[in-house]
The first five atom37 places (N, CA, C, CB, O) and aatype in JSON, in Angstrom:
{
  "aatype": [20, 20, 20, 20, 20, 20, 20, 20, 20, 20, 20, 20, 20, 20, 20, 20, 20, 20, 20, 20, 20, 20, 20, 20, 20, 20, 20, 20, 20, 20, 20, 20, 20, 20, 20, 20, 20, 20, 20, 20, 20, 20, 20, 20, 20, 20, 20, 20, 20, 20, 20, 20, 20, 20, 20, 20, 20, 20, 20, 20, 20, 20, 20],
  "atom_mask": [
    [1, 1, 1, 1, 1],
    [1, 1, 1, 1, 1],
    [1, 1, 1, 1, 1],
    [1, 1, 1, 1, 1],
    [1, 1, 1, 1, 1],
    [1, 1, 1, 1, 1],
    [1, 1, 1, 1, 1],
    [1, 1, 1, 1, 1],
    [1, 1, 1, 1, 1],
    [1, 1, 1, 1, 1],
    [1, 1, 1, 1, 1],
    [1, 1, 1, 1, 1],
    [1, 1, 1, 1, 1],
    [1, 1, 1, 1, 1],
    [1, 1, 1, 1, 1],
    [1, 1, 1, 1, 1],
    [1, 1, 1, 1, 1],
    [1, 1, 1, 1, 1],
    [1, 1, 1, 1, 1],
    [1, 1, 1, 1, 1],
    [1, 1, 1, 1, 1],
    [1, 1, 1, 1, 1],
    [1, 1, 1, 1, 1],
    [1, 1, 1, 1, 1],
    [1, 1, 1, 1, 1],
    [1, 1, 1, 1, 1],
    [1, 1, 1, 1, 1],
    [1, 1, 1, 1, 1],
    [1, 1, 1, 1, 1],
    [1, 1, 1, 1, 1],
    [1, 1, 1, 1, 1],
    [1, 1, 1, 1, 1],
    [1, 1, 1, 1, 1],
    [1, 1, 1, 1, 1],
    [1, 1, 1, 1, 1],
    [1, 1, 1, 1, 1],
    [1, 1, 1, 1, 1],
    [1, 1, 1, 1, 1],
    [1, 1, 1, 1, 1],
    [1, 1, 1, 1, 1],
    [1, 1, 1, 1, 1],
    [1, 1, 1, 1, 1],
    [1, 1, 1, 1, 1],
    [1, 1, 1, 1, 1],
    [1, 1, 1, 1, 1],
    [1, 1, 1, 1, 1],
    [1, 1, 1, 1, 1],
    [1, 1, 1, 1, 1],
    [1, 1, 1, 1, 1],
    [1, 1, 1, 1, 1],
    [1, 1, 1, 1, 1],
    [1, 1, 1, 1, 1],
    [1, 1, 1, 1, 1],
    [1, 1, 1, 1, 1],
    [1, 1, 1, 1, 1],
    [1, 1, 1, 1, 1],
    [1, 1, 1, 1, 1],
    [1, 1, 1, 1, 1],
    [1, 1, 1, 1, 1],
    [1, 1, 1, 1, 1],
    [1, 1, 1, 1, 1],
    [1, 1, 1, 1, 1],
    [1, 1, 1, 1, 1]
  ],
  "atom_positions": [
    [[26.38, 198.58, 2.5], [25.49, 199.24, 1.57], [24.17, 199.59, 2.25], [25.24, 198.36, 0.35], [23.85, 200.76, 2.43]],
    [[23.41, 198.59, 2.63], [22.15, 198.84, 3.3], [20.93, 198.64, 2.42], [22.14, 200.2, 3.82], [19.84, 198.43, 2.94]],
    [[21.08, 198.71, 1.1], [19.91, 198.6, 0.23], [19.24, 197.23, 0.32], [20.32, 198.87, -1.21], [18.07, 197.1, -0.02]],
    [[19.98, 196.24, 0.77], [19.38, 194.91, 0.88], [18.29, 194.87, 1.95], [20.45, 193.87, 1.18], [17.48, 193.94, 1.98]],
    [[18.27, 195.86, 2.83], [17.27, 195.93, 3.89], [16.04, 196.75, 3.49], [17.88, 196.5, 5.14], [15.07, 196.82, 4.24]],
    [[16.08, 197.38, 2.32], [14.99, 198.26, 1.9], [13.63, 197.59, 1.84], [15.31, 198.83, 0.55], [12.66, 198.16, 2.36]],
    [[13.48, 196.4, 1.23], [12.14, 195.8, 1.17], [11.52, 195.59, 2.55], [12.22, 194.47, 0.45], [10.35, 195.89, 2.76]],
    [[12.3, 195.08, 3.49], [11.76, 194.85, 4.84], [11.45, 196.16, 5.54], [12.75, 194.04, 5.68], [10.46, 196.26, 6.26]],
    [[12.28, 197.17, 5.33], [12.04, 198.48, 5.95], [10.76, 199.1, 5.4], [13.24, 199.41, 5.7], [10.0, 199.71, 6.15]],
    [[10.54, 198.95, 4.11], [9.32, 199.51, 3.5], [8.08, 198.8, 4.02], [9.38, 199.41, 1.97], [7.06, 199.43, 4.28]],
    [[8.17, 197.47, 4.17], [7.04, 196.73, 4.72], [6.79, 197.14, 6.18], [7.29, 195.21, 4.63], [5.64, 197.33, 6.58]],
    [[7.87, 197.26, 6.96], [7.74, 197.64, 8.36], [7.15, 199.04, 8.5], [9.1, 197.57, 9.06], [6.48, 199.33, 9.49]],
    [[7.4, 199.9, 7.54], [6.88, 201.27, 7.57], [5.41, 201.34, 7.14], [7.71, 202.17, 6.68], [4.81, 202.41, 7.19]],
    [[4.84, 200.2, 6.72], [3.42, 200.17, 6.38], [3.12, 200.41, 4.91], [2.71, 201.17, 7.19], [1.98, 200.72, 4.57]],
    [[4.09, 200.27, 4.04], [3.86, 200.53, 2.62], [2.78, 199.62, 2.03], [5.16, 200.34, 1.86], [1.91, 200.09, 1.28]],
    [[2.82, 198.34, 2.35], [1.82, 197.42, 1.79], [0.41, 197.82, 2.22], [2.12, 195.98, 2.23], [-0.51, 197.81, 1.4]],
    [[0.25, 198.16, 3.47], [-1.06, 198.57, 3.98], [-1.52, 199.86, 3.3], [-1.01, 198.77, 5.51], [-2.68, 199.98, 2.91]],
    [[-0.62, 200.8, 3.16], [-0.99, 202.08, 2.54], [-1.35, 201.94, 1.07], [0.15, 203.08, 2.69], [-2.19, 202.67, 0.55]],
    [[-0.71, 201.0, 0.4], [-1.03, 200.76, -1.01], [-2.18, 199.79, -1.18], [0.2, 200.23, -1.74], [-2.67, 199.56, -2.29]],
    [[-2.62, 199.21, -0.06], [-3.7, 198.23, -0.06], [-3.35, 197.04, -0.96], [-5.01, 198.88, -0.52], [-4.13, 196.63, -1.81]],
    [[-2.14, 196.51, -0.74], [-1.68, 195.35, -1.5], [-1.26, 194.24, -0.55], [-0.52, 195.74, -2.44], [-1.1, 194.45, 0.65]],
    [[-1.1, 193.07, -1.11], [-0.74, 191.89, -0.35], [0.66, 191.44, -0.76], [-1.77, 190.76, -0.56], [1.01, 191.48, -1.94]],
    [[1.45, 191.03, 0.2], [2.78, 190.5, -0.08], [2.63, 189.12, -0.69], [3.67, 190.46, 1.21], [1.98, 188.26, -0.1]],
    [[3.22, 188.9, -1.87], [3.05, 187.6, -2.52], [4.34, 186.85, -2.79], [2.33, 187.79, -3.81], [4.33, 185.62, -2.87]],
    [[5.46, 187.55, -2.94], [6.69, 186.84, -3.28], [7.9, 187.71, -3.01], [6.67, 186.4, -4.74], [7.8, 188.93, -2.88]],
    [[9.04, 187.06, -2.94], [10.31, 187.76, -2.8], [11.25, 187.25, -3.88], [10.91, 187.56, -1.38], [11.39, 186.05, -4.08]],
    [[11.9, 188.17, -4.55], [12.9, 187.82, -5.54], [14.22, 188.38, -5.03], [12.53, 188.37, -6.98], [14.41, 189.6, -4.99]],
    [[15.12, 187.51, -4.66], [16.39, 187.96, -4.1], [17.32, 188.45, -5.21], [17.06, 186.83, -3.32], [17.51, 187.77, -6.21]],
    [[17.88, 189.64, -5.03], [18.8, 190.16, -6.04], [20.11, 189.4, -6.03], [19.06, 191.65, -5.81], [20.45, 188.76, -5.04]],
    [[20.84, 189.47, -7.14], [22.14, 188.8, -7.17], [23.13, 189.49, -6.24], [22.7, 188.77, -8.61], [22.98, 190.67, -5.91]],
    [[24.13, 188.74, -5.83], [25.16, 189.33, -4.98], [25.94, 190.37, -5.78], [26.12, 188.23, -4.44], [26.11, 190.25, -6.99]],
    [[26.4, 191.39, -5.09], [27.18, 192.45, -5.72], [28.49, 191.89, -6.23], [27.43, 193.62, -4.74], [29.16, 191.12, -5.55]],
    [[28.84, 192.27, -7.43], [30.1, 191.86, -8.04], [30.74, 193.1, -8.64], [29.9, 190.74, -9.12], [30.17, 193.71, -9.55]],
    [[31.89, 193.49, -8.17], [32.53, 194.73, -8.6], [33.34, 194.58, -9.89], [33.42, 195.25, -7.51], [33.89, 195.56, -10.4]],
    [[33.43, 193.35, -10.41], [34.2, 193.14, -11.64], [33.35, 193.48, -12.86], [34.7, 191.66, -11.72], [32.22, 193.01, -12.99]],
    [[33.89, 194.3, -13.73], [33.16, 194.7, -14.94], [33.22, 193.6, -16.0], [33.73, 196.02, -15.5], [34.24, 192.94, -16.16]],
    [[32.13, 193.43, -16.7], [32.06, 192.51, -17.82], [32.98, 193.04, -18.91], [30.59, 192.34, -18.34], [32.92, 194.22, -19.27]],
    [[33.82, 192.2, -19.44], [34.81, 192.65, -20.43], [34.17, 193.15, -21.72], [35.76, 191.52, -20.76], [34.69, 194.07, -22.35]],
    [[33.06, 192.57, -22.1], [32.41, 192.95, -23.36], [31.57, 194.23, -23.22], [31.53, 191.81, -23.85], [31.64, 195.12, -24.07]],
    [[30.78, 194.31, -22.15], [29.85, 195.43, -22.01], [30.35, 196.53, -21.08], [28.53, 194.93, -21.52], [29.85, 197.65, -21.11]],
    [[31.32, 196.18, -20.25], [31.83, 197.07, -19.19], [30.81, 197.34, -18.09], [32.28, 198.38, -19.8], [31.01, 198.23, -17.26]],
    [[29.72, 196.58, -18.08], [28.72, 196.7, -17.04], [29.1, 195.83, -15.85], [27.32, 196.31, -17.57], [29.89, 194.9, -15.98]],
    [[28.53, 196.14, -14.7], [28.74, 195.33, -13.51], [27.68, 194.23, -13.46], [28.69, 196.19, -12.23], [26.49, 194.5, -13.4]],
    [[28.14, 192.99, -13.49], [27.26, 191.83, -13.3], [26.07, 191.74, -14.25], [26.76, 191.85, -11.9], [24.96, 191.47, -13.8]],
    [[26.26, 191.97, -15.55], [25.11, 192.03, -16.46], [24.33, 190.72, -16.58], [25.57, 192.43, -17.81], [23.1, 190.76, -16.71]],
    [[24.99, 189.58, -16.55], [24.27, 188.31, -16.71], [23.38, 188.03, -15.5], [25.27, 187.15, -16.9], [22.25, 187.57, -15.65]],
    [[23.9, 188.31, -14.32], [23.09, 188.1, -13.12], [21.93, 189.09, -13.06], [23.96, 188.23, -11.85], [20.83, 188.73, -12.64]],
    [[22.16, 190.31, -13.48], [21.08, 191.31, -13.5], [20.01, 190.91, -14.5], [21.64, 192.71, -13.85], [18.82, 191.1, -14.25]],
    [[20.42, 190.34, -15.62], [19.45, 189.87, -16.62], [18.59, 188.75, -16.04], [20.18, 189.37, -17.88], [17.36, 188.77, -16.19]],
    [[19.22, 187.78, -15.39], [18.47, 186.68, -14.76], [17.51, 187.21, -13.7], [19.44, 185.65, -14.13], [16.35, 186.8, -13.64]],
    [[18.0, 188.13, -12.87], [17.17, 188.71, -11.81], [15.98, 189.46, -12.41], [18.0, 189.66, -10.94], [14.85, 189.33, -11.92]],
    [[16.22, 190.23, -13.44], [15.15, 191.0, -14.07], [14.07, 190.09, -14.63], [15.71, 191.89, -15.19], [12.88, 190.4, -14.53]],
    [[14.47, 188.97, -15.23], [13.5, 188.02, -15.76], [12.69, 187.37, -14.63], [14.21, 186.93, -16.58], [11.47, 187.2, -14.75]],
    [[13.36, 187.02, -13.54], [12.65, 186.45, -12.4], [11.64, 187.44, -11.84], [13.65, 186.03, -11.29], [10.49, 187.09, -11.56]],
    [[12.06, 188.67, -11.69], [11.18, 189.71, -11.17], [9.98, 189.93, -12.09], [11.96, 191.01, -10.99], [8.85, 190.06, -11.63]],
    [[10.24, 189.98, -13.38], [9.15, 190.16, -14.35], [8.16, 189.01, -14.29], [9.71, 190.29, -15.77], [6.95, 189.23, -14.39]],
    [[8.64, 187.79, -14.13], [7.74, 186.63, -14.04], [6.86, 186.71, -12.8], [8.54, 185.32, -14.02], [5.67, 186.41, -12.87]],
    [[7.43, 187.11, -11.67], [6.64, 187.24, -10.45], [5.57, 188.31, -10.62], [7.55, 187.58, -9.25], [4.41, 188.1, -10.25]],
    [[5.94, 189.45, -11.17], [4.99, 190.54, -11.37], [3.89, 190.11, -12.35], [5.71, 191.81, -11.9], [2.71, 190.38, -12.11]],
    [[4.27, 189.44, -13.43], [3.28, 189.0, -14.41], [2.29, 188.01, -13.79], [3.98, 188.36, -15.63], [1.1, 188.04, -14.11]],
    [[2.77, 187.14, -12.93], [1.87, 186.16, -12.29], [0.91, 186.82, -11.32], [2.68, 185.11, -11.55], [-0.2, 186.33, -11.11]],
    [[1.31, 187.92, -10.73], [0.45, 188.64, -9.79], [-0.61, 189.43, -10.53], [1.28, 189.57, -8.9], [-1.76, 189.52, -10.1]],
    [[-0.22, 190.02, -11.66], [-1.17, 190.82, -12.44], [-2.15, 189.9, -13.14], [-0.43, 191.71, -13.47], [-3.04, 190.37, -13.85]]
  ]
}
């Protein structure tokens, strides 16, 4: 896939410096799961929900 390398690539390209921000935390995304949820037909909805909450908490603590 390659998307797992995006955060480091963006930092290496100077994004943090250009935005004048400081790196404060990393929230690791859930592993890819190609099996669809039987109820919602979404891919990995429970893990995405947990990840989204973790990400929101980190952002809220920074703001």
